[in-house]
N, C-alpha and C positions, 0 to 999 in steps of 0.2 A: 504493500499501501505507501503510498506518496504521502508525504503527511501535512497536513498546510501548511506547518510553519517550513516548510523546504519551501510548498512552495510560495509563501508570502512571500524568503530570502530571495526571491526572482522577482519581487514587482519594480524593483532596480532596473529590469532590462525592457520588462513590457513600458513601467514609464519612457527611456528614453524611445519607444520604439512608435508610442500609441501620437494620437492628431486627432482631434478636435476634423480635418480636410477629409473628404469623400473618394477624392479621390488618391487620399496617404492609405487610408484605409483599405480599402477594397485591393489597393497592391499588397498590405502587409497580409489581406489573409491569404490572396493571391500567391504571396513569396512562403506560409506557414502550410495549407496544400501544400505544397512545390514540395518545402520542404517531409512533409509527411507521402507525397506518391513517391515522391526521387526512394524514400525508403523502403519504399511497398517493390516498384520494381528492382530494388538491390536484391530485395527478399526473395521473389517471383524469381529473378534471373540464380539464383544459386537455386531453390526448394527445389524446382519443377521436373533438374538433371538427376537431383538426387529423390526426389518423389517417383521419376520414369521408370531410375532404376532399384529402387526398392523394393516398389508396385508389380511392373512389368507392364506393360502398353496396357494389356487387356485392363486390370484393374484401373490404372491409373484412369481409363476410360470412364470407367462405370464411375471415379473418386469426382470425374469431371456433369457425367448425368444428374447423380443424384444432387451436385453441387445446384442445376438447371431447373430441376424438380421440386427443388425443398424453395429453390427462392418460389416458388410461383403461385405457395400458397401461405407466403407472408406476406397478406393483404389479409389474411385473418385474422390478422393483431390487431388490425383499426384504422391501421397508420399513422398512431392520431399525431404523432409526433411531425410528418410532412405539414400537419394542421399548423402543430405547434409554432413551425418555426415562421410559416411562410403569413401568421395571422400576427410575428411579433415581429416580421418585414415591415407592415403594413400598418402597425403602431409606435413606428420606431420615435416621434417624435411625440408619444407621445408620453400624459406623464403619471396618467393614472394608474398606479402600479399597480392596486389591488387590482384590476380587472384585468392584471397578467398576470400575475398568483391565480388569479379567477381560473384564468386557459391554461395555467399546467395544474389545477382538481381536474379541468377537463379531459384531458388530456387523459387522466390518471384513473379516470372512470369511465372513459372510454378504454379506454386498455384490459378495467377489470371482464369491460362487459363482451367484446370481443376472446377470451381469454381460455371457456368453456368451447368457442367453437373454432379453434388454435387448436389446443388438445382433442379434441374430435377430430375434426378434418387429417391433424399432423398423428392423430391412433392408423386412421387407414390408413392413409396413406406409407406409412413405415406398412404395415403387415403386408399392404399385397403390391410393396415396391417390386418387390424378387419375380414372382410374376408379371410383372408385367415388361421387367424387361429382360425377362427367357434366362430368370442367374440360375447355372446348375444347383444342385441342392446343396454340396458344401461349402458354400457364400450364402445361403439366405437365412441362415437366421444372424454372422457377425452383420449381412447388411443388414434386416433390421434391428437388429442394436444401434448400427453407425445412423436412423435416422430417427429413433428416439432421441437420442441427442444431436441429429443438427435443429429436431422440433427444438426441444431446451431451449437449442443457442436463437429460435428464431423470441419465444417467450423470453429469453431475460437480455437479446438485442434491445427489444420495445422498451421494456422498461432502463435499458443502462441508456439507452437515447436524449433519455430527454435533459439533460440535462448541456450536451453540446445544442440538442434545439435552439438551443432557448442561445447559446451562444450565438449561432447560426444567424436565431432568430433577429439578434441584439447589434449585429454587426462588428462582432466579439473576435470573429472566427482564430482572427492571429492571437490572441492570448491565451492559446496551447503550442506556439512559437516554440518548436525543434521537440520540446517534452514530447507530442500526442508518437514524434517521429518514434521513440523510444520503443517505444511499446510495439508499435508493428514490426520491427525488430524478436521484443520478447517471442512474439505470436512466430517468427520465424525459428529464433531458434526452440520450443517447446515441440514446434512437426516435425524439427531439423532431431529434435535428443526420442520422441516417439516412434520416429524410424530408427533410429539406433538400436532402442530396445526391441526392435521387430515387434511394434505392436496392430503394426498395418494399418490398417483406416476407423478402425473405434478410436487407438488412439489420439492418430489425426482429427477426427470429430474430435476426442475430448479437449488437444488442443485447442481449436477455435473457441469450446466453448469456456476456457478457465482466462483466454486472447479480452472475450470479449466480458468478465465478466469483469478483470482489472481495469481496461477502457471505462467502464461505467463509474466508477468509486475512483479514478483519478480525475474525468469530468466532472464531478461533482462539489469533488477541492478545487476545480479550477474554479469553476461556476461561484462557489461557495465565495472565493476569495474576492472572483472581481464585476460580480455584480452584485450590488446593495441589497434590490429590492426580490431577492429569491427566496419566494418561501412557495408553500401551498397552501391557499381559499379556498372554500368552501365555492363555489360558485351555486347559483339558481336553474333551478328547471330548464327556465328554456336558453339558458348559455350554454347547459349541458346539450338541450336540445340542438341548438344550431354550432353548434360544435360539431358536435354531432354528422347535421347533416352536411358541415364542410368537408370531414376525415368521411362520408361516403363515398363522394369523388374520388377522393384521395384515395382509394381502397380503388373504386376499380381502375382507375389509371394505375396504379399499382399494378394494377394484374396486367393491367393492355403491354404498361411498360418491361414489366420482368417477361412476359411471353415472349416479346418483340426481340427481349435480347440473348434469353435463352433457348428459343423455338430450333435458330438456326440448326444448336450441337444434337436437340431431342430428334430432329427431321431426318439427319445423316445417322441413331443409332436408329431407330427404329426403321427406318427407310434402306439404309445401305450399313453400316456394322460399327462395332465399335471399336479397333481397333483407326477406321475413318474421320470416327472423334480427336480419339488419340494424336494424326498430322493434324486436323482441321485443326485439331487446339494450339496444338505447336508453332506451326506456320502463320494463327492468327496474332499468336500472345504480344510481339514487338506492335503490327501500327495496332493493335484493342489497344496493349498500354499505354501505348503513347498517347491516341485520340480522346481516350480515358481521360489524361493527363489532363486536355484542351478541355473534359467539361466537369473537372476539378475545377481547376480556373474558374471557369466559369463560375458552378452552385459557388464560389467564395465570395467572387463578386455581384454577383446577382441579389441579394439582400439589401446592397447600399441604392441598387439602380431602384428599389421596395419604395426608397426613403425619397426617391426623385416620383419618383408615382404617384405616391401616397400625398406629397404636396400638388400634384396639379401641371407639375412641371416636363408636360408633353417633348414638350419641342425638345429638349438638353433625353427627352428619353430618349428620343427616336436615335441623338446622335452617337449615343452611348450605345446601340444594342446594333448602330451600324457598322463600329470600333467593332465590338467584340468578334460578329459577323469577318470583316474581313479581317481579325489576328489569326479567326480560324480558317480560314481560307488561304491566310500568311503559312502556318502552322500545316494544317495537313498539304499544302506541296510540298513543303522541306520532308516530312516524314515519308509522305509516302517515298517521291524519291527515296530519297536515301535505303527505305527500306525494300524497296526495286532491285535496288542495285549490291544491293551485299544478306541481302537474308539470305539467302540459299546457302552461304560462308555460315553467319552465327550460328543458322538449324547444326548443321553440319559439324561447326568445332565443339557447339550448346550440346546437342542430346544423338546427333546423329543423319545420314544424310537421308536415310532411309524416311527419313519423318518431315521432308522438305515439300511439299504437296505440287510447287513447280510456278514455274511463270505467272503465268494462265492467273490459274487461280491463287496469285499470292494481288493480282491487281487486282480480281475482283476482289476480293476480303478490305483490300483497302478503298476503293469507293466507296464500298455499302460501309466503311466504319466508317470514313469523313463525309459521306450524306447522314447516319446518325448522332454524326456529332453537333449536324448543323441542326436538325431534327431537335438535338438534344438542347442544345441554347436558346431556343425560341420555346419550346417545352417548362426554362424553365418560369423567363420572362411572365408568359402568360400567366402562369401558377398565385405571379403577387398582384393576379386582376381578381383571385380569388373567385374565380369566373369561370367554371374548366368545365360544366356542361358540356359545351360545343367541342374541348380539346378532346374528351374521354372520348367520345361519340367518332370523331373524328380516329381517332388513334384505334378503337374497334374496328375500324373497316380497315384499314390500314392492314391490321391483323392479323385479319380477316383472311385479303388477300394473299399474302405474303406468304399465308401459312397452302392454303388453296395452289397457286403456281410454284412454288418449289420442295411441295409436294408430289406435284404431278410430276416433274422434272427429275428428280431422283429419282421418283417410288417410280415411274411410269417410264420414263427414257430412259431412265438411270446415267443421269450428267455426273451423281454424285457430287463435289461439292462445288462448281462449276454449277449443277443446279441450286441448290441452296444459295449461291451469296445472290444470281439474278434477281430467284424469286421475292426474293425479299428487297432488291433493289427494285423492282416494281412495285408493291405491294407500297414499300413504303416513298416514292412520290405521291400518294397522295398529300404527305403528312410535309413533299418538300413543296405544294402550294398553299398545300391551306391552312401550314400555320405562321404563316406572313402572312394571308389574307384577315386571318383573326386576328392575331396585335396590328395590322394596318388600320383596322375599326375603330380598333381602343385605341390606337395612338395615335391617327390622322396621317398615317403617310401608307399612301393607299401600295394594293401589289402590283401595280403598274411603275412605280417611281421605282418599289425594292427592286422589279426583275431588272429594271437600267441600268442598278448600281451591283448585277450578277457578270455582264458577259467578260469584264474586262477578270475576274478573279479565275473565273472559269474558264478560257483558254489559256490563265498561265500554271493551274492545273494538268489541261489535255497533252496540252506542250512536257513542260516536264515527266511527266505519270510517263508520255510516247516515246519521250530519248530514254528516261529510265529504262522503261522495257523493250527497246530495240538495242539495247547492249547491255545486259544483265547476265546476258548467258556470256560473253566475252571475261567477263571483271570472275575472277573466283582468290581471295587469302588462303593458306593453310594455320595462320600461326594468329593467336590471340592480338599477337601485337601488332602486328599483317592489316589487324582488322579493326582496330580500335586508331591508329592511324589513317587508314582508308575510307573510316567514318567521320573520320573529323575534315579530314579532310573536303569534306563529299561535304559536311553541312554548310564549309566556311563558304563551297563555289554554291551553292543550290543555294541560300539564301539570301546571297548580297539576288540572284539572279529572282528572286522570287518577291522578296523585295519593291523592287527598281520595274520589277515588268509588275507586278500584281496590284498593288499602291501607286495610288493619283499622286496625285504634288504635297495636296492638302490632306492625304489618310496619312502620307511618311511626317508631314510636319506637325499633326497632330502627337502619334507617336512621340516622334522626340522631344515632345512637348511633356507629357506624359513621362516620358523616362527620367526626362531633367528636374520635373517639378518630387516626384521624387526621391531617385536620389541625396539633391540637398536638401530634403527635410529630413533625409535619416543622418548628412553629415554635420547640418546644421542643430535637431533635433535635442 
């Protein structure tokens, strides 16, 4: 346990970083998210080969499927912390602390109301999962025990996320600066220990549950130290009813979001093979991890945008959204091109050449995760409006189309990874147009005006991706040092090309101005 006294001794660091400026807070949140997510990348880089070697290709594929399947039922927890985060983000300027404490009380009540539902659904899924996945008899009971541990982890995660939701909603995510990254490293160490002790999937699931418990305790101490009003107040029946209604839409959206994220794995596992799931997961690791990093940054910045929207400054909100989307396009172009050039060498050195899915599959995976990153940006912005109905309905339609197309392409035409990617790209296209339309209606920025800003960024991605795809077969390195040097040089060259091709002069000026603002404020703060 991290003692409260230890956290208070670190307040000098937080005061050095703290500032009332929205820009600085946003970038400090982004910095905190970068540190934490960077530690996740490092842990994943080290742990995944150990998992593949320790579990074998079959059990590793089973573990990936179990994580996705049980993520589906996370919505049965009621997801009240989602509603808490965005409600507090919308009320940042409010000094009605009693109302905020009542929101926390409503969160706990909603969690308790949904707890029996989660236990029942989780129990049924745990019992039937071996037959659903056609798991051999010798693994059935151990897989059921793993399922039970994953359900317990879901129960614990919802409750332990309440303090974290308060920090995020109050635009104070940076207060965890660096310390939460330590917990990620601890989690990786526990997983490695479980493999060393030869406890298999049961030990790995136990390690997940343990780190969830420790994370909850850590954030509770942090929020007590830095949020003076933090506490629980008894809400009125009407407040609970309204919170439950808002949570209801977040529940449905969470189900759809989890389905969109995890169904590619399930489609391959059901219509193709578990071994192909392993190949797909490992090939997808780098592009998905790096684009998820972009999503983490945006999630850290978004609560600050909520304060702007809540204040009614829609013109500024439009400008900031445009900057966020431009930055996402920029990073996607850089990451995608570098991945196309060096992913084969990375996979070969990391886990073995047999787990590389090929250049075409890699390109399609990059296009799919880039598209989803842009969609996720707009989804977070829509959450700030607390008007989720159209977002959820569009998401449901998009998922249904994705599932139908990918299922047909994989199950009927045997297109494997290619079929999954094409199917989901087709289905997600509904959201690529639908969500900007919804945001445009709310912020007064028409879909047509938004589309006029797309061609330059899209042209840059097509140009760089095409270049990377054309020459990747001629580039290979056989050592980690050679790979690091090659990736470093590629990032420099591609970043310069993307920066000057993708962004207009005004966009470049805005980015440099914000970088200088944050740098100077940190230097002289």
